[in-house]
C-alpha positions in Angstrom: -18.6 7.5 25.5 -16.9 6.0 21.7 -15.1 8.3 19.9 -12.4 8.3 16.5 -9.2 9.6 16.9 -6.5 9.6 14.7 -3.4 7.6 16.2 -0.3 7.6 14.6 -2.2 8.7 11.7 -5.2 5.6 11.5 -8.4 5.7 12.5 -9.3 3.7 15.6 -12.4 2.8 18.7 -11.4 4.3 21.9 -14.0 2.0 24.0 -14.8 4.4 27.5 -17.2 1.2 28.2 -14.0 -0.5 28.8 -13.9 2.3 31.9 -17.1 2.2 33.0 -18.8 5.2 31.0 -21.4 5.9 29.7 -21.2 4.1 26.1 -23.2 6.5 23.0 -22.3 4.0 20.1 -22.0 -0.1 19.8 -19.1 -1.2 21.4 -17.7 -4.7 19.3 -16.3 -6.8 21.9 -15.7 -10.2 20.8 -17.1 -12.7 23.6 -19.4 -13.5 25.9 -18.8 -12.4 30.2 -19.4 -15.5 32.2 -22.9 -16.3 33.0 -24.4 -15.4 29.4 -25.7 -18.2 27.1 -24.9 -19.6 23.9 -27.8 -17.7 22.2 -27.0 -13.9 23.8 -25.6 -10.8 23.0 -22.6 -10.2 25.0 -23.2 -7.4 27.5 -20.0 -5.5 26.0 -21.7 -5.5 22.6 -25.1 -4.2 23.7 -26.2 -0.8 22.7 -27.6 2.3 24.6 -28.4 4.3 21.9 -31.8 5.1 21.3 -33.4 4.6 18.1 -30.7 1.8 17.5 -30.9 -0.5 20.3 -34.3 -1.7 18.8 -33.6 -0.4 15.6 -31.4 -1.2 12.4 -27.8 -1.0 14.2 -29.1 -3.7 16.7 -30.5 -5.5 15.1 -26.7 -5.3 13.2 -24.4 -6.1 15.7 -26.3 -9.0 16.7 -25.9 -10.5 13.5 -21.9 -10.2 13.6 -21.7 -11.6 17.3 -24.1 -14.3 15.6 -21.4 -14.7 12.9 -18.7 -14.8 15.5 -20.5 -17.8 17.8 -20.6 -20.0 14.8 -16.9 -19.6 13.9 -18.3 -17.6 10.1 -15.9 -14.6 11.5 -13.0 -14.5 13.3 -13.1 -13.7 17.5 -11.1 -11.8 19.7 -11.5 -8.7 18.0 -10.4 -6.2 20.5 -12.7 -4.2 21.8 -10.6 -1.1 23.3 -8.2 -0.3 20.4 -7.7 3.3 21.3 -5.4 1.7 24.6 -3.9 -0.9 22.0 -2.4 2.1 19.8 -1.3 4.3 23.0 0.2 1.6 24.5 2.3 0.9 20.7 3.2 4.4 20.6 4.6 4.6 24.2 6.6 1.4 23.1 7.8 3.6 19.6 8.6 6.9 22.0 11.0 4.5 24.1 12.9 3.0 20.9 14.6 4.8 19.1 15.4 4.1 15.9 12.4 1.5 15.3 9.9 4.1 13.9 8.9 3.0 10.9 8.5 -0.6 12.5 6.2 0.3 15.2 3.9 2.4 12.4 3.8 -0.6 10.7 2.8 -2.5 14.0 0.0 0.2 14.1 -1.1 0.0 10.6 -1.0 -3.8 10.7 -3.1 -4.2 14.1 -5.5 -1.7 12.4 -5.3 -3.2 9.2 -6.6 -6.9 11.3 -9.8 -4.5 12.7 -11.3 -3.3 9.6 -11.0 -7.0 8.0 -13.1 -8.1 10.3 -15.5 -5.3 9.9 -15.8 -5.5 6.5 -16.0 -9.2 6.7 -19.1 -8.4 9.0 -20.5 -6.0 6.5 -20.5 -8.8 3.6 -21.5 -11.0 5.2 -24.8 -9.1 6.8 -25.4 -7.8 3.6 -25.5 -11.0 2.2 -28.3 -12.0 5.0 -30.5 -9.2 3.9 -30.0 -6.9 6.8 -30.6 -3.4 6.0 -27.8 -0.6 7.2 -27.5 3.7 7.7 -25.1 5.7 7.0 -23.1 5.3 10.8 -23.3 1.5 10.2 -21.1 2.3 6.8 -19.0 4.7 7.7 -18.2 2.2 11.3 -17.8 -1.1 9.1 -16.3 -0.1 6.0 -13.4 2.3 6.3 -11.3 0.2 3.6 -7.3 0.1 3.8 -6.1 1.6 0.6 -3.3 1.3 -1.8 -1.5 3.5 -4.2 0.9 3.0 -6.5 1.8 6.0 -9.0 1.6 9.2 -7.1 2.4 11.4 -9.6 0.6 14.8 -10.4 -2.6 13.6 -10.8 -2.4 10.3 -8.2 -1.2 12.6 -5.6 -3.9 14.9 -5.3 -6.1 11.1 -5.7 -3.9 10.5 -2.4 -4.4 13.6 -0.6 -8.1 13.4 -0.7 -8.3 10.1 0.3 -6.2 10.3 3.2 -8.3 13.4 4.6 -11.1 11.2 3.9 -10.5 9.1 6.9 -9.0 6.2 4.8 -5.9 4.2 5.7 -3.6 5.0 2.8 -0.2 3.3 2.0 1.8 4.0 -0.9 4.4 2.1 -2.7 7.6 3.3 -2.4 9.4 4.9 -6.0 11.4 7.7 -7.9 9.0 8.7 -10.0 6.6 10.1 -7.2 5.8 13.6 -6.0 6.9 14.1 -2.4 5.3 11.7 -0.3 6.1 14.5 3.2 2.8 16.2 3.5 0.7 12.7 2.8 2.9 10.8 5.1 2.6 13.8 7.5 -1.3 13.0 7.6 -1.3 9.0 8.3 -0.3 7.1 4.9 2.8 5.1 4.9 5.2 3.8 2.6 5.9 0.4 1.5 8.5 -0.3 -0.5 7.0 -3.4 -2.8 3.9 -3.4 -5.1 3.1 -7.4 -2.9 3.5 -5.5 0.6 1.5 -2.9 -0.8 -1.8 -5.7 -2.3 -1.0 -7.7 1.0 -1.8 -4.9 3.6 -5.2 -2.9 1.7 -8.8 -3.9 0.7 -8.4 -2.1 -2.6 -5.6 -1.4 -4.4 -5.5 1.9 -6.8 -2.8 2.3 -9.8 -2.4 5.8 -10.9 0.2 4.9 -13.7 1.5 6.0 -16.9 -0.1 3.5 -19.2 0.2 -0.8 -19.9 3.1 -1.1 -20.0 3.6 0.1 -16.0 0.4 -1.4 -15.5 1.7 -4.9 -16.1 5.0 -4.6 -14.4 2.9 -3.1 -10.9 0.5 -5.6 -11.1 2.1 -9.0 -12.8 5.7 -8.7 -12.7 8.0 -9.9 -9.6 7.3 -8.9 -6.1 3.9 -7.8 -8.0 0.5 -6.8 -6.6 -0.5 -10.4 -8.0 1.9 -12.0 -5.0 0.5 -10.3 -2.4 -2.8 -9.6 -3.1 -6.1 -11.2 -1.1 -9.3 -13.5 -2.2 -11.8 -10.3 -2.1 -9.7 -7.6 -2.7 -9.9 -5.1 -5.1 -7.6 -3.5 -8.2 -9.4 -0.2 -9.4 -6.9 0.7 -12.6 -6.7 5.0 -13.4 -3.9 4.6 -16.0 -4.6 5.1 -19.0 -4.3 2.0 -20.8 -5.0 -0.4 -24.0 -8.1 -2.1 -23.9 -6.1 -5.4 -25.1 -4.0 -4.8 -22.2 -6.5 -4.0 -19.8 -8.2 -7.2 -20.2 -5.7 -9.8 -19.5 -4.9 -8.0 -16.6 -8.4 -7.8 -15.2 -8.4 -12.1 -15.9 -5.2 -12.0 -14.2 -6.6 -10.4 -10.7 -9.8 -12.4 -11.4 -7.9 -16.3 -11.8 -6.6 -15.8 -7.9 -10.0 -14.4 -6.3 -9.4 -10.8 -6.8 -11.6 -8.2 -8.3 -10.9 -5.5 -11.1 -12.5 -2.0 -11.9 -10.9 0.4 -15.0 -11.0 4.1 -14.3 -9.2 6.1 -15.8 -9.2 10.1 -15.6 -10.0 13.0 -17.2 -9.8 16.7 -16.1 -6.3 17.8 -15.3 -3.7 17.9 -11.1 -5.8 20.9 -10.0 -9.2 18.8 -9.9 -7.8 15.6 -8.4 -6.4 18.2 -5.9 -9.8 19.6 -5.1 -11.8 16.2 -5.5 -13.2 17.4 -9.2 -11.9 14.4 -11.4 -14.0 13.0 -13.8 -13.3 9.1 -13.6 -14.6 6.7 -16.9 -15.6 3.3 -14.8 -15.3 -0.5 -16.8 -16.5 -3.2 -14.7 -20.1 -4.9 -12.7 -22.3 -2.8 -11.8 -22.6 -3.8 -8.1 -18.7 -3.8 -7.7 -19.0 0.1 -8.7 -22.0 0.2 -6.3 -19.7 -1.0 -3.8 -16.7 1.4 -4.6 -18.6 4.7 -5.2 -18.0 6.1 -1.3 -14.3 5.2 -2.2 -14.1 6.4 -5.8 -16.2 9.7 -4.4 -13.8 11.2 -2.3 -11.7 12.1 -5.6 -14.6 12.4 -8.0 -16.9 14.6 -9.2 -19.0 12.7 -12.2 -18.2 9.1 -11.9 -19.6 7.4 -15.6 -20.4 3.3 -15.9 -19.0 3.0 -19.6 -19.6 -0.9 -19.5 -17.8 -4.1 -18.8 -14.2 -4.6 -17.8 -11.9 -2.4 -20.2 -14.9 -0.2 -21.2 -13.3 2.3 -19.0 -10.5 3.1 -21.0 -11.8 2.9 -24.3 -13.9 5.8 -23.3 -10.6 7.7 -22.0 -8.7 6.6 -25.2 -11.5 8.1 -27.6 -12.1 10.9 -25.1 -8.3 11.9 -25.2 -8.6 11.3 -29.1 -11.0 14.5 -29.4 -9.3 16.5 -26.5 -5.9 16.6 -27.6 -7.1 16.0 -31.4 -8.8 19.6 -31.2 -5.6 21.0 -29.1 -3.5 19.8 -32.0 -5.6 21.3 -34.6 -6.4 24.9 -32.6 -2.0 25.1 -31.9 -1.5 24.3 -35.8 -4.1 26.9 -36.6 -2.1 29.2 -34.5 0.9 28.8 -35.6 -0.8 29.5 -38.9 -2.2 32.8 -37.3 1.2 34.3 -36.0 2.9 33.4 -39.9 -0.2 35.2 -41.5 0.3 38.3 -39.1 -3.5 38.0 -37.2 -1.7 39.0 -33.1 -3.1 36.1 -30.5 -6.2 38.6 -29.0 -7.7 38.8 -32.0 -7.2 35.2 -33.2 -8.4 34.0 -29.9 -11.4 36.7 -29.5 -12.8 35.4 -32.7 -12.8 31.3 -32.3 -14.4 32.4 -28.2 -17.1 33.7 -30.7 -17.4 30.9 -33.1 -17.3 27.4 -33.7 -13.7 27.0 -32.4 -14.6 27.7 -28.8 -14.5 25.1 -26.0 -12.9 23.9 -23.1 -9.8 23.1 -25.8 -9.3 27.2 -26.5 -9.7 27.8 -22.8 -7.1 25.6 -21.8 -4.6 26.7 -24.2 -6.1 30.5 -23.9 -3.3 31.6 -21.2 -0.2 30.5 -23.2 -1.5 31.5 -26.3 -2.3 35.3 -24.6 0.8 35.3 -21.9 3.4 31.6 -22.8 2.0 30.5 -19.2 1.3 27.1 -20.2 -0.4 25.8 -16.7 -3.7 25.8 -18.7 -3.0 22.4 -19.7 -0.4 20.8 -17.2 -0.1 17.6 -19.7 2.3 17.0 -21.2 3.5 16.1 -25.2 4.6 12.6 -24.3 2.2 11.7 -22.6 -0.2 13.1 -25.1 1.4 11.4 -27.7 1.2 8.4 -26.1 -2.3 8.2 -25.4 -3.0 9.0 -29.2 -1.0 6.0 -29.6 -3.1 4.0 -27.9 -5.9 5.2 -29.5 -4.5 4.4 -33.0 -3.7 0.7 -31.3 -7.4 0.8 -30.3 -9.0 1.5 -33.3 -6.2 -0.4 -35.6 -7.5 -3.6 -33.2 -11.5 -2.9 -34.3 -10.6 -2.3 -38.0 -12.0 1.7 -37.7 -10.9 4.5 -39.1 -8.0 6.4 -38.6 -6.5 9.1 -40.9 -7.4 11.8 -38.9 -6.1 9.9 -35.3 -2.7 9.3 -37.4 -2.0 12.9 -38.6 -2.6 13.7 -35.1 -0.8 11.4 -34.0 2.4 12.6 -36.2 2.3 16.0 -35.5 2.6 15.1 -31.3 5.4 13.0 -32.2 6.8 15.1 -34.8 6.3 18.3 -31.7 8.2 15.3 -28.9 11.2 14.6 -31.1 11.6 19.1 -30.2 11.1 19.9 -27.3 12.2 19.3 -24.0 11.2 16.3 -22.0 8.3 17.5 -19.4 6.8 20.2 -22.1 3.5 21.0 -21.9 0.8 20.1 -24.7 -0.4 24.3 -24.0 3.1 24.8 -25.8 2.5 23.6 -29.3 2.0 26.7 -31.0 4.8 27.6 -30.3 6.6 24.0 -31.2 4.4 23.9 -34.4 5.6 27.4 -35.5 8.4 28.9 -37.9 10.5 26.3 -38.9 13.5 26.4 -41.2 13.8 26.7 -44.5 
């Protein structure tokens, strides 16, 4: 029976029908055996699953092979993928010192098979065919590439690979350790162009607009390797005007683009419970939902391209502004003899309660900064982006300017990597 396996960290299909065993799910073997006419479905592709043989699954497979016969889809796709992968694994064991090369051969072979599946899916959907969950799972496991495996990106990557997607990672000195991801099947690559060339979807989880522009449009960047029809999803926090330029550059070479910045923390990233604010075409968002749901709990369509990044800056301004306000009040309370316990209790029972206070509470009460693992440097960057967006739009930004000045002042007096939750101390007693 056909069974999905993990061979060398890549999802494959083992074709027991080649050994004469009963077939339990569709066997996709290109080409017809002798005696089959040009309008007949090859014997190796027939279905033996009750309910699928005469149902939507059967019609879908027939549509795939019709497209192959009319040369709208490539033929010659191996049916016994499991055997091919095992042969390559034996080669890997026999030739020491070539592990990375063989791993890439495995990934490239699997990628070629997935490309045929994705093309078949899209062509059949365009032809009006209907598909159930089984066909979607079989045909739509896209190859994913990620750049930016930091605190947030690592959690996202872990969820993607756990859901069975083939995953490539851009090697970079700023990444978190990748050993656990590679052990789960992810493959490292050395350039953004190579990452794009082997991926159906490229996800960016970078610091900000300069980094996104460099990875996308710089030398050896994503745009040099991106294939027509592939998707770029930018989960970074960026200035909307920059997002529009990058989206236009992706679209100019036949790619597609979503901005999907995140809210919440690395904890929720690891748990697959992020919030995503998505900008782009609704149809493209619908297509990407199975992937996005691997790591996001709440997904909101904010509007056209760049609306997601705009909404993220609005959110972070309100969130970080509230944190800065409470932190300044906490520093004032300490100088006026109000205990941290009383301060937290009174605010929690009144208008000062909410998410910002809850995230600051561990630091206020015990000195534990882990309630809000977001650096002062990143907070200052995000408020700077918000101020730029407000200025571009001619919107009022007086309060935002004050919050930005507070964060920039704190940044000058803290160690690199200091968390925003430590603001109450940074805004504490000052020299006379």
